[in-house]
C-alpha positions as CSV (number, residue, x, y, z in Angstrom):
1,X,-37.0,-18.5,-36.9
2,X,-33.3,-18.3,-37.0
3,X,-31.4,-18.4,-33.8
4,X,-29.1,-15.3,-33.1
5,X,-26.6,-15.6,-30.4
6,X,-24.8,-12.5,-28.8
7,X,-21.4,-13.5,-27.7
8,X,-21.2,-10.8,-24.9
9,X,-24.7,-11.8,-23.5
10,X,-23.3,-15.5,-23.6
11,X,-20.4,-14.6,-21.4
12,X,-22.2,-12.7,-19.2
13,X,-24.7,-15.4,-18.6
14,X,-22.0,-18.2,-18.4
15,X,-19.5,-16.2,-16.3
16,X,-16.1,-17.9,-15.7
17,X,-16.6,-21.3,-17.2
18,X,-14.0,-23.9,-18.0
19,X,-13.0,-22.4,-21.4
20,X,-12.0,-18.9,-19.5
21,X,-10.4,-20.9,-16.6
22,X,-8.3,-22.4,-19.4
23,X,-7.7,-19.1,-21.2
24,X,-6.6,-17.6,-17.9
25,X,-4.2,-20.3,-16.7
26,X,-2.5,-20.2,-20.2
27,X,-1.9,-16.5,-20.2
28,X,-0.9,-16.7,-16.7
29,X,1.7,-19.2,-17.6
30,X,2.8,-17.4,-20.5
31,X,3.1,-14.3,-18.3
32,X,5.5,-16.2,-16.1
33,X,7.7,-16.9,-19.0
34,X,7.6,-13.2,-20.0
35,X,8.4,-12.0,-16.5
36,X,11.3,-14.6,-16.1
37,X,12.8,-13.6,-19.2
38,X,12.8,-9.8,-18.4
39,X,14.2,-10.2,-15.0
40,X,16.8,-12.9,-16.3
41,X,19.3,-9.9,-17.5
42,X,19.4,-8.1,-14.0
43,X,20.0,-11.4,-12.2
44,X,22.8,-12.4,-14.6
45,X,24.3,-8.9,-15.0
46,X,26.9,-9.6,-12.0
47,X,28.3,-12.6,-13.7
48,X,28.4,-11.0,-17.2
49,X,30.3,-8.2,-16.2
50,X,33.2,-10.4,-14.4
51,X,33.2,-12.5,-17.6
52,X,33.3,-9.9,-20.1
53,X,35.2,-7.2,-18.1
54,X,32.9,-4.3,-19.3
55,X,32.0,-1.4,-17.1
56,X,28.6,-1.3,-15.6
57,X,27.5,1.7,-17.9
58,X,27.6,-0.3,-20.7
59,X,25.2,-2.8,-19.7
60,X,23.1,0.1,-18.5
61,X,22.8,0.9,-22.1
62,X,21.5,-2.6,-22.6
63,X,18.7,-2.0,-20.2
64,X,17.7,1.1,-21.9
65,X,17.5,-0.5,-25.0
66,X,15.5,-3.4,-23.6
67,X,12.8,-0.8,-22.3
68,X,12.9,1.0,-25.7
69,X,11.9,-2.5,-27.2
70,X,9.2,-2.7,-24.5
71,X,7.9,0.7,-25.8
72,X,7.9,-0.1,-29.4
73,X,6.4,-3.7,-28.8
74,X,3.6,-1.6,-27.1
75,X,2.9,0.4,-29.8
76,X,2.4,-2.2,-32.5
77,X,1.1,-5.2,-30.8
78,X,-2.3,-3.9,-29.7
79,X,-2.8,-3.0,-33.6
80,X,-1.8,-6.8,-34.4
81,X,-4.3,-8.1,-31.8
82,X,-7.1,-6.3,-33.2
83,X,-6.1,-6.8,-36.9
84,X,-5.0,-10.3,-36.9
85,X,-6.4,-12.0,-33.6
86,X,-5.4,-12.2,-30.0
87,X,-4.2,-15.9,-30.3
88,X,-1.9,-15.0,-33.3
89,X,-0.5,-12.1,-31.7
90,X,0.2,-13.8,-28.5
91,X,2.0,-16.9,-30.0
92,X,3.8,-14.7,-32.3
93,X,5.0,-12.6,-29.3
94,X,5.9,-15.6,-27.2
95,X,8.4,-16.5,-30.0
96,X,9.5,-12.9,-30.3
97,X,11.0,-13.0,-27.0
98,X,11.7,-16.7,-26.7
99,X,14.0,-17.0,-29.4
100,X,16.3,-13.9,-28.7
101,X,16.5,-15.1,-25.1
102,X,18.0,-18.5,-26.5
103,X,20.2,-16.7,-28.9
104,X,21.5,-14.7,-25.9
105,X,23.3,-17.8,-24.8
106,X,25.8,-17.1,-27.7
107,X,26.2,-13.5,-27.1
108,X,30.0,-12.3,-26.8
109,X,29.9,-8.5,-26.5
110,X,27.3,-5.7,-25.3
111,X,26.4,-4.8,-28.8
112,X,25.1,-8.5,-29.5
113,X,23.3,-8.3,-26.1
114,X,21.7,-5.1,-26.9
115,X,20.5,-6.2,-30.4
116,X,19.1,-9.3,-28.9
117,X,17.4,-7.6,-25.7
118,X,15.7,-4.9,-28.2
119,X,14.2,-7.7,-30.4
120,X,13.0,-9.8,-27.3
121,X,11.9,-6.4,-25.6
122,X,9.4,-5.8,-28.4
123,X,7.7,-9.2,-27.8
124,X,8.0,-8.7,-23.8
125,X,6.3,-5.3,-24.1
126,X,3.7,-6.0,-26.9
127,X,2.4,-9.1,-25.6
128,X,1.4,-7.9,-22.2
129,X,-1.6,-5.9,-23.1
130,X,-2.8,-8.4,-25.6
131,X,-2.9,-11.0,-22.9
132,X,-4.9,-8.7,-20.8
133,X,-7.3,-7.9,-23.7
134,X,-7.8,-11.7,-24.3
135,X,-8.6,-12.7,-20.7
136,X,-11.1,-9.7,-20.5
137,X,-12.7,-10.7,-23.6
138,X,-13.6,-14.2,-21.9
139,X,-14.9,-12.7,-18.8
140,X,-18.2,-10.7,-18.0
141,X,-17.9,-7.1,-17.3
142,X,-18.3,-7.9,-13.4
143,X,-15.2,-10.0,-13.6
144,X,-12.8,-8.2,-16.1
145,X,-10.5,-6.4,-13.7
146,X,-10.2,-9.5,-11.4
147,X,-9.1,-11.7,-14.4
148,X,-6.7,-9.0,-15.4
149,X,-5.1,-8.7,-12.1
150,X,-4.7,-12.7,-11.6
151,X,-3.2,-12.8,-15.3
152,X,-0.8,-10.0,-14.1
153,X,0.4,-11.7,-11.3
154,X,2.1,-14.4,-13.7
155,X,4.6,-11.6,-14.3
156,X,5.7,-11.0,-10.8
157,X,5.8,-15.0,-10.2
158,X,8.2,-15.0,-13.3
159,X,10.4,-12.6,-11.6
160,X,10.4,-14.5,-8.4
161,X,11.2,-17.6,-10.3
162,X,14.2,-16.4,-12.1
163,X,16.0,-15.6,-8.8
164,X,15.3,-19.3,-7.5
165,X,16.5,-20.8,-10.9
166,X,19.7,-18.7,-10.7
167,X,20.8,-19.5,-7.3
168,X,21.6,-23.0,-8.2
169,X,22.4,-22.8,-11.8
170,X,24.6,-19.8,-12.3
171,X,27.4,-21.0,-10.0
172,X,27.3,-24.3,-11.5
173,X,26.4,-23.6,-15.2
174,X,27.2,-20.1,-16.0
175,X,24.9,-17.3,-16.6
176,X,24.1,-18.7,-19.8
177,X,22.0,-21.5,-18.2
178,X,19.6,-18.8,-16.9
179,X,18.8,-17.8,-20.3
180,X,18.6,-21.6,-21.5
181,X,15.8,-22.4,-18.9
182,X,14.1,-19.2,-19.8
183,X,14.2,-19.9,-23.4
184,X,12.9,-23.3,-22.9
185,X,10.1,-22.3,-20.7
186,X,9.0,-19.7,-23.5
187,X,9.2,-21.6,-26.5
188,X,7.5,-24.9,-24.9
189,X,4.8,-22.2,-23.9
190,X,4.6,-21.0,-27.5
191,X,3.7,-24.5,-28.8
192,X,1.4,-25.1,-25.9
193,X,-0.5,-21.7,-26.9
194,X,-0.7,-23.2,-30.5
195,X,-2.3,-26.4,-29.5
196,X,-4.7,-25.2,-26.7
197,X,-5.2,-21.4,-26.7
198,X,-8.6,-20.3,-28.1
199,X,-9.2,-17.3,-29.9
200,X,-11.2,-14.5,-28.6
201,X,-14.9,-15.1,-29.4
202,X,-15.8,-11.4,-29.7
203,X,-13.0,-11.0,-32.1
204,X,-14.2,-14.0,-34.3
205,X,-17.8,-12.6,-34.0
206,X,-16.6,-9.1,-35.4
207,X,-14.1,-10.6,-38.1
208,X,-15.5,-14.0,-39.1
209,X,-19.1,-14.3,-37.6
210,X,-19.8,-17.2,-40.1
211,X,-16.8,-19.2,-39.4
212,X,-16.9,-22.8,-38.3
213,X,-14.1,-21.8,-35.9
214,X,-16.5,-19.5,-34.0
215,X,-19.3,-22.0,-34.0
216,X,-16.9,-24.7,-32.5
217,X,-15.9,-22.0,-29.8
218,X,-19.4,-21.2,-28.9
219,X,-20.1,-24.9,-28.4
220,X,-17.3,-25.0,-25.7
221,X,-18.2,-21.4,-24.2
222,X,-21.9,-22.7,-23.6
223,X,-21.9,-26.4,-23.3
224,X,-25.3,-26.9,-22.1
225,X,-27.0,-24.5,-24.4
226,X,-28.8,-25.4,-27.7
227,X,-27.1,-24.5,-30.8
228,X,-28.8,-24.5,-33.9
229,X,-27.0,-25.3,-37.1
230,X,-28.0,-22.2,-38.7
231,X,-27.4,-20.1,-35.7
232,X,-26.1,-16.4,-36.5
233,X,-23.7,-14.8,-34.2
234,X,-23.0,-11.2,-33.1
235,X,-21.0,-9.4,-30.5
236,X,-23.4,-7.0,-28.9
237,X,-21.2,-4.9,-26.6
238,X,-23.3,-1.8,-25.7
239,X,-19.8,0.1,-25.9
240,X,-19.6,-0.8,-29.5
241,X,-22.3,1.8,-30.0
242,X,-20.0,4.6,-28.7
243,X,-17.7,3.8,-31.6
244,X,-17.8,6.3,-34.7
245,X,-19.3,4.4,-37.7
246,X,-16.8,3.1,-40.4
247,X,-13.4,1.3,-40.3
248,X,-12.0,0.4,-36.8
249,X,-8.9,2.6,-36.6
250,X,-7.0,4.5,-33.7
251,X,-9.5,7.3,-34.4
252,X,-11.9,5.2,-32.4
253,X,-9.9,5.9,-29.5
254,X,-10.7,9.6,-29.4
255,X,-14.5,9.5,-30.4
256,X,-17.1,11.1,-28.0
257,X,-16.4,10.7,-24.4
258,X,-13.9,8.0,-25.3
259,X,-11.5,10.8,-26.1
260,X,-11.3,12.0,-22.5
261,X,-11.1,8.5,-21.2
262,X,-8.2,7.7,-23.6
263,X,-6.1,10.8,-22.6
264,X,-6.8,10.2,-18.7
265,X,-5.9,6.4,-19.3
266,X,-2.6,7.8,-20.7
267,X,-1.9,9.9,-17.7
268,X,-2.9,7.3,-15.3
269,X,-0.1,4.9,-17.0
270,X,2.4,7.5,-17.1
271,X,2.0,8.7,-13.5
272,X,1.9,5.0,-12.2
273,X,5.1,4.3,-13.9
274,X,6.9,7.6,-12.6
275,X,6.1,6.5,-9.3
276,X,6.5,2.5,-9.6
277,X,9.8,2.6,-11.5
278,X,11.6,5.3,-9.3
279,X,11.2,3.1,-6.3
280,X,11.5,-0.4,-8.0
281,X,14.9,0.9,-9.6
282,X,16.3,2.9,-6.4
283,X,14.7,1.3,-3.3
284,X,17.6,-0.5,-2.1
285,X,19.8,2.9,-2.5
286,X,17.1,4.7,-0.7
287,X,16.9,2.0,2.2
288,X,20.7,2.3,2.7
289,X,20.5,6.1,2.9
290,X,18.0,5.6,5.8
291,X,20.7,3.5,7.7
292,X,19.2,0.1,6.7
293,X,22.0,-2.7,6.5
294,X,22.9,-3.3,2.9
295,X,21.8,-7.0,3.0
296,X,18.4,-6.0,4.4
297,X,18.2,-3.3,1.9
298,X,18.7,-5.4,-1.2
299,X,15.8,-7.5,0.2
300,X,13.2,-4.6,0.2
301,X,13.0,-4.5,-3.6
302,X,11.5,-8.2,-3.5
303,X,9.2,-7.1,-0.4
304,X,8.1,-4.1,-2.5
305,X,7.2,-6.2,-5.5
306,X,5.6,-9.2,-3.4
307,X,3.4,-6.7,-1.4
308,X,2.1,-5.3,-4.6
309,X,0.5,-8.6,-5.7
310,X,-1.5,-8.3,-2.2
311,X,-2.3,-4.8,-3.2
312,X,-3.5,-6.0,-6.6
313,X,-5.5,-9.0,-5.2
314,X,-7.1,-6.5,-2.9
315,X,-8.2,-3.9,-5.3
316,X,-9.3,-6.2,-8.0
317,X,-12.9,-7.0,-6.9
318,X,-13.5,-3.2,-5.6
319,X,-12.6,-2.2,-9.4
320,X,-15.3,-4.6,-10.6
321,X,-17.6,-3.5,-7.9
322,X,-17.4,0.1,-8.1
323,X,-15.2,1.1,-11.0
324,X,-12.1,3.0,-11.4
325,X,-12.7,5.4,-8.7
326,X,-11.6,2.3,-6.3
327,X,-8.0,2.8,-7.3
328,X,-7.9,6.3,-5.6
329,X,-7.7,4.4,-2.0
330,X,-4.1,3.3,-3.2
331,X,-2.5,6.6,-3.7
332,X,-4.3,8.2,-0.9
333,X,-2.5,5.9,1.5
334,X,0.5,5.4,-0.3
335,X,1.8,8.9,-1.1
336,X,2.0,9.5,2.8
337,X,3.9,6.1,3.1
338,X,6.4,7.0,0.6
339,X,7.1,10.4,2.1
340,X,7.4,8.6,5.3
341,X,10.3,6.8,4.0
342,X,12.2,9.9,3.9
343,X,11.7,10.9,7.5
344,X,14.9,10.9,9.6
345,X,15.5,8.9,12.8
346,X,13.0,6.1,11.6
347,X,13.8,2.6,13.4
348,X,14.4,-0.1,10.9
349,X,11.3,-2.2,11.5
350,X,9.2,1.0,11.0
351,X,11.0,1.7,7.6
352,X,10.4,-1.9,6.6
353,X,6.8,-1.3,7.5
354,X,6.5,1.7,5.2
355,X,8.2,-0.1,2.3
356,X,5.6,-2.9,2.7
357,X,2.6,-0.5,2.9
358,X,4.2,1.6,-0.2
359,X,4.6,-1.7,-2.1
360,X,0.9,-2.5,-1.5
361,X,-0.3,0.7,-2.8
362,X,2.2,1.6,-5.4
363,X,2.8,-2.0,-6.7
364,X,-0.9,-2.1,-6.3
365,X,-1.7,0.9,-8.8
366,X,0.7,-0.8,-11.1
367,X,-1.7,-4.0,-11.0
368,X,-4.8,-1.8,-11.4
369,X,-4.1,0.3,-14.4
370,X,-4.1,-2.6,-16.6
371,X,-7.6,-3.8,-14.9
372,X,-9.2,-0.3,-15.3
373,X,-8.2,0.2,-19.1
374,X,-9.9,-2.9,-20.1
375,X,-13.1,-1.8,-18.8
376,X,-13.2,1.5,-21.1
377,X,-13.1,-0.3,-24.6
378,X,-15.1,-2.8,-26.7
379,X,-13.7,-5.8,-28.2
380,X,-13.1,-4.2,-31.6
381,X,-10.5,-1.5,-30.2
382,X,-9.8,-3.0,-26.7
383,X,-6.1,-4.2,-27.9
384,X,-5.5,-0.9,-29.4
385,X,-6.9,1.1,-26.6
386,X,-4.8,-0.9,-23.8
387,X,-1.7,-1.0,-25.8
388,X,-1.7,2.7,-26.6
389,X,-2.0,3.4,-22.8
390,X,1.0,0.9,-22.1
391,X,3.2,2.9,-24.4
392,X,2.8,5.8,-21.8
393,X,3.6,3.5,-19.1
394,X,6.8,2.4,-20.9
395,X,8.0,5.8,-21.5
396,X,7.1,6.6,-17.7
397,X,9.6,3.3,-17.0
398,X,12.4,4.7,-19.0
399,X,12.1,8.4,-17.6
400,X,11.9,7.5,-13.8
401,X,15.1,5.8,-13.3
402,X,17.1,8.4,-14.9
403,X,15.2,11.3,-13.0
404,X,15.8,9.3,-9.8
405,X,19.4,8.6,-10.5
406,X,19.7,12.7,-11.3
407,X,18.4,13.5,-7.7
408,X,20.3,10.9,-6.1
409,X,23.6,12.0,-7.6
410,X,22.9,15.7,-6.6
411,X,23.0,14.6,-3.1
412,X,19.4,15.9,-2.6
413,X,18.2,15.4,1.2
414,X,16.2,12.2,1.3
415,X,13.3,13.7,2.9
416,X,12.8,16.2,0.0
417,X,13.6,13.3,-2.4
418,X,10.8,11.4,-1.2
419,X,8.4,14.1,-1.2
420,X,9.2,14.6,-5.0
421,X,8.7,10.8,-5.6
422,X,5.4,10.9,-4.0
423,X,4.1,13.7,-6.5
424,X,3.2,11.1,-9.2
425,X,1.4,9.0,-6.7
426,X,-0.7,12.2,-5.8
427,X,-1.3,12.8,-9.5
428,X,-2.6,9.3,-9.9
429,X,-5.1,9.9,-7.3
430,X,-6.4,13.0,-9.0
431,X,-6.6,11.4,-12.3
432,X,-8.4,8.5,-10.8
433,X,-11.2,10.5,-9.5
434,X,-11.5,12.1,-12.9
435,X,-11.5,9.0,-14.6
436,X,-13.9,7.3,-12.2
437,X,-16.6,10.1,-12.7
438,X,-16.3,9.8,-16.4
439,X,-16.8,6.0,-16.3
440,X,-19.9,6.2,-14.1
441,X,-21.3,8.9,-16.5
442,X,-20.5,7.1,-19.9
443,X,-19.1,3.7,-19.7
444,X,-20.7,2.0,-16.8
445,X,-22.9,-0.9,-18.4
446,X,-25.0,-3.2,-16.3
447,X,-25.2,-7.0,-17.2
448,X,-28.9,-6.1,-17.9
449,X,-28.1,-3.9,-20.6
450,X,-26.5,-6.8,-22.6
451,X,-29.0,-8.4,-25.1
452,X,-29.7,-12.1,-24.9
453,X,-30.2,-15.0,-27.4
454,X,-32.9,-14.3,-29.4
455,X,-34.7,-15.9,-32.5
456,X,-35.5,-14.0,-35.6
C-alpha cells in the first residue's frame, strides 16, 4: 500500500518544530532589515535637508513616492509568491530593497532619491505579506496568528534599530552611513535566505508534489516519522474545498463566502491604516497642541509604536483561540482613549497614559489585521489574499497623513479633530464583528477536520 502524506495534517500534528522556528527567525530578521530601511529616510531627512539645501516639501514628495512603491509592491508580490514560490519572492524582494538602499549613498538630488525610494518601496511593501504567508504556511491553524505577530514585530525592531545606529553614525560619518549599514544588513540577509530559508511545503505539495525537494523538506519537517520511498504528498487543507474548481486566479478570492470575507478584510485594512497612520504621522503635533513639551512630544511617537508591540503580543493568542472577533476589544478601548487625547486641561502624565493606551490598541490593531488575514485563505491563494488586503492598507497609509495635515492646517479644535480621528477605529470594530461572525460560520476549521497520514 502506497503511503500518502498530507502536509497540512503533518504540520497540525508536529506543531511549531525546529524547521518552523528556523523559518520564523529568518523572516523575523528579514523584517528587521525591511523596517530599518523604511525608517532610515525619516531619520536621515534633517541631515539631507541641510546638505542639499532643499525645502521640506520636496522631501515630502519622496515620502509619497515611497508609499506608492509600497502599494505597487503589495499588488504584485502576492501573485509572485503564489506563482513562483514564497522563498524566491522573499529573496527577490530583499534584494529589491537592499540594492536601492545601497545606491542611495550616491544620490545627489531629490529626483534620484525619489526613484531609488520608489524601487526600494516596491520590495519593502511587497515582501511583507509574503513573509507572513510563509510563516503561516509552517504553523498549525491554532498558531497562525501568533507566528504572524511575532514575525511582524521584527519590523518594529528594525525601526528602533535605525535610531540606535543613527545616533553615533550620522554625526561621525554622515547620513550616507545610515544607508550603508541598512544595505549591508539587507544584502547579507538576502544571501542568508538563499542558503537557509526553506520553501513552503504547502506550495510544493500543490505545485511540485513529486519533487525531491518536497521529500527532503518533509523529512526535516517530521524527523521522527517514517517516510516511504514511494510516498505521495498532498496538501489537504479543508479551505481548498471552498475554491472554485479550475485555475488559481484572483477570482478565487471572490468565490462563495470568501467574497464577503475578502471585501471585509479590505475594509479592515483600510480603516486600520486610516487610524494608525494618522497618529503615527501627527502624534507629536497633537501632543504639542495639548501643551506637552516639544522634547517629550517627540518621544510619544516611539511610545506609541513600542506599546503597539504589547498590544500585538497580547491579542495574538486570543486571535488563535477565538478567531478574528477578538480584535474588536482593541478598538472598543482604543477609540475612547483616542478621543480622550483631545480633551482640554489634561495633565501631562494623563496625556501620556492615553498615548500608551491608544498605542496598545491602535498599533495592536495594526499587528492584528495581518494575523487575521492569513486565517481566511488556503495556501494556494494565501499570498494573493493577504497582499490584496495590504494594498488597501497602503492606500489608507497614503491618505491618512494628508487628511490629518488638512485638518491641522485648518486649525480644527483638537477635541473635534480627535473625535474624527477615532471614527476609523470605531469602523474597525464594526467590521471586526461582522468578519468574526463570518469566520465562525464558514472558515473556522478545527484540527480534527484535518486528514491524517494514510496508506492507499
